[in-house]
N, C-alpha and C positions, 0 to 999 in steps of 0.2 A: 656041701650044700650049694656050693656054687654050681654044681652040676644040675641041681633042681631048678635052676633059674629058667624062667620062661624065655624062650628064644625070641618071642615077639615083644618082650617088655620094652626094649629100646625103641622098637617101631611104635609101640603104643604110646610111649612117653613123647616121642616126636610128634605123633598125631595129636596128642593132648595139647602140646605146646602150640602147634599150628592152629588148633581149634581155639585156644585161648587168644592167640594173636588175632585171629579173624574176628572173634567176639569183641576184642578191644577196638579193632579197626571199625567194626560196625557201630560200636558205641560212639567212637570219635566222629564217624560220618554222621550219625544221628545228631550228636552234639553240634557238629559243624553246620548241618542243615538247619537246626533250630537257631543257632547263632546267626547264620546267614539270613534266615527269615526275620529275625529280630532286627538285624542291621538294615535289611531291605525296608522293613516297616518304619524304622527310624528315619532312613534316608527319604522315604516317600513322604512322611509327615513333615520333614524339614523342607523338602521341595514344595509341598503344598502350602506351608507357612510362608515361604519366600514368595511363591506365586501370589498368594493372597496379599502380602505386603506390597509387592510391585503393582498389582492390580489396583489396590487402594491409592497408591501414589499416583498412578496414571490417571485415575478418576479425579483425584484432587487437582492434578496438574491441568487436565482438560477443563475442569470447572474454573480454575484460576485464569487460564488463557481466555476462556469465553467471557469471563467477567472483565478481563483486561481489554478485550476487543470491544465490548459494549461501552466500557468507560471511555476508551479512546474515541469511539464514534460520537459519544455524547459531548466530549470535550471539543472535538472537531466542529460539531454542529454549533456548540455554544460560541466558539471562537468566530465562526463564520457569521453568526447572528450579531455578535458584538461588533465585528468589523463593519458589517453592513449598517448597523445602527449608528456607529460612529460617523460614517460617511453621510448617512441620511441626516443626522443631527447637524452636521456642518452645512449641508445643502439648505437647511431651513433658513440660514442666514441669507443665502442668495435669494430664496423665495421672499423673504422679508423685504429685500432690496427691490425686487420686482413689484411687490405690493405697494411700497412707498412711491416708487416711480409711477405706477399706474394711478395712484391717488393724486399725486402732484401734477399729472399730465391731463387731468380731466378738463380743465379750463384753459389749457395752453394752446395757443395757435402757432407758436414759434417752433419750427421744425428743428432748429439747432438744440433747443432744450430737450426735446424728445430724443434726439440722437445721443446727446451726452448721457442722459439717464440710462438709455439702452446700453451704451458702451461700458458704463460703470457696473451695471448688473452682470453683463456678459463676462467682463474681466474678473469679477469676484467669483463667478461660477467656475471659470476656467482655472483660477488659482486653487480653489477647493479641490477640484478634480486632479490637478497636478500633485497636490500634497497627498492625495489618496493613492498616487502612483500611476494615474492614467496620463498617457502622452499621445499627442497627435502623430500619426505616421507621416513622415516627410516624404512626399511622393513626387511632386512636380520636378521634372528634369532628371529624375533618378531612373535607373534601369528598371524595367518591369520585373517585379518579383511576385510570383503567384501566391506566395505565402502571406504577403501584406497587401497586394493589390488585386482588384477584380476588374478585368478589362470589359468595358461595355461597348467600345468601338475602336476602330483604327483610323488614324488621321494621316493623310498624305501631307507632309510638311518638310521644309528645309530648316526650320527653326530648332528642331530637336533631332538628335541622333535616332536612327531606327531602333525600335524596341525600347525606347525610353518613354516615360509618361509625359504626354503633351498637354493634358489638362486634367483637372480633378473635378469630377461631377459631384462627389460627396466625400467629405473627409473621413479618414479611417483612424481608429484609435487602438492603442495597445497598452498593456500593463506588463512591464518587464518584457519577457519574450512572448507572452501570450497575446495574440491578436484578439481584441474585443470585437472589432468590426473592420473588415478590410476596406480600403479606399476604393471607391468606384472611379475608374480612370479611363481616359482615352489614350491609346498607345500610338506612338509615331511610327510611320512607315515611310519609305522613300517615295518621293514624288515621281510620278510617271512623266517622262519627257514626251511631249507631243510632237 
């Protein structure tokens, strides 16, 4: 009976096996493609969720920063107003002194009394401004500094070194390093020999 065996049976069985293997591969490929699509979809959803979370955090952070900036600006303005109000309230004391001096001088003919009242009021005003941080720029005899002095003339003199302040036309003031008003000065230059 073995002679009746189909000579192609081995070939047919090999072909059947190959076909089965290819079918399995195709099924695996289809399964893999489906799995990959599912994974891609999950990854996409995960990224979208992370993006949404980061975007929300960014929006909250931007809003927090904007609120912080506005609050800081308001505090700065309030501090500035408070500092100004404090100095002005202290200046009212000097104004009161000027008022009292003015009242007491209405019927005075003595110039010495007027002078003393004036000096008391000026001294009080200068003290208040010093306590607020303002100071006079020391200019006379100092080397000319364009950051603190404003030259209005040049004076030929032997009394001061060249490029030094020879006279002060108007006092200058500063607060710390900030110049509030430069001193108006005349600057010395060498005298020309005749």
